[in-house]
Phi, psi and omega in degrees: 000140179289157176284146179207156175277155183227127179232153177237131176256140181250348176221164177297318180299319179294320179297316180294321178297312180296318181297321178296322180285328184286327178075200188289347180277003183262153172228146179268147178225138174234276175278329178084003185288341172262314187294315185297314175299323179295323177290319180297326181268004178061028171291320172233147180225077186289147173281327181221142174245126181253117181273133183252357190297346183263009183266107186301321184301334184270003181252010184285143170220103188204156174271130182274172183299330179276005179090352178287161180253129178256120178241111180296152182298338181267000179292132184283151178301322179297322177294317181296316184293339184251353187288131175294343176284341182256315183302135180083295183294320177233055190304319183295329178293315177298319180296317178296317180297323183292343182268357182281108174055214179261174176302319180298318178295316183292337174288346178249317187297136182252158177298316182299318178295320180295319179292311186286337175291335171055042177282132178300337182268000183302129188280339182272339186293318180303319180291318179300319180289317181296330177277002179076033183295153177234144176266129174263118189239140174237150180196192182302333182259016176104202186253142176215159179245132183233131176297135178293333173285099186114351181287334186261131183253344182161178178305124180063021180230127179225183178280359178301131179265164180306134179087357180263155172218154179279126181265317184197169172242136177250131175247125179295155177296126179289143178295165174303153179058045175249136176229158181212160178198149175227134175225151174222165172241132176226151176299325176250156182289329183229160172053048180219166181258140184299131168285325173199151178215156180215128176240136182228142173231124182230148176235133179256136175221118179060034178084000178243161177277104182278334178210142178212132176225130181233133178228138188248149178243148172067020180231020178191170178293346180224163169301129195241125173289136176265078189291327179293321178295319179299319182296324178295323186281323185297124180087354183273152169279128182302132178202164178299320182296316180295318180296319178295320177298319179294319178299316179296321179293322178297320178297324179287332182287332189281164183230065186282161173251167171258131176213192185293343183265348179166149177280166178296323179296318179297318180295320178297319177298316179299318180300317180299312181293313183295321180294318176301316182292319179293323179295318179298318180291318180295320179293323177296320178292319179296322179294322182280342184291145179246000000 
């Protein structure tokens, strides 16, 4: 491993100041579960590493006055998967977080690192996008909010500008009778990367699907909304036929590649099956919700 300087920030202002002085040769670290392997493999070779773990504002996990959920960038995956503020209300987010590595990894891995690493296979991102999540970002020009749908530009590429950092993710309060679910397929049951994944959030009103959002993992360079499938579901009465049509549409929406883990045809088949299953589970939760 190459030699590098190491700095610790204790406040957001200090982090922005240090980041501004360090320039493009700096990398941020929280849990380190993405950065350290990348450094060992010389994918990145930072001149300076800036640690963010001591900034209290970035560790918040709380429901706001408007009912939205605030998840700080430093909140650990293990905390997210077990939090009563996430379970049930944002079930697919908890499910995605629980699939990140091992328990030991999830005790270190942070939401902010997972978001900013921008891996197309990241298991928590489809649920965050399907729930309409927004990234709260701070930088030299102040604070701004960016929709996570559109935040990702490709592997390890986001809308973050030089000198900016992710402070938290905000999830809007889900309407009554909303359900969600996330599923993925991996060759192994644990410690593997999704060949394909599907997350769904649905809301029922008067026996019909009033809103549906589906986001896919590992079938495009970014987490991908299945907009054709969503259009089929909105306004429809839930049925096996509608769910099958949505699964087929999601498979048509994706842009998979063929690699050693699966062909593009195999991934499309997985998307169809996984989307059908996530929709059935999400609809069951929405039906049971009071």
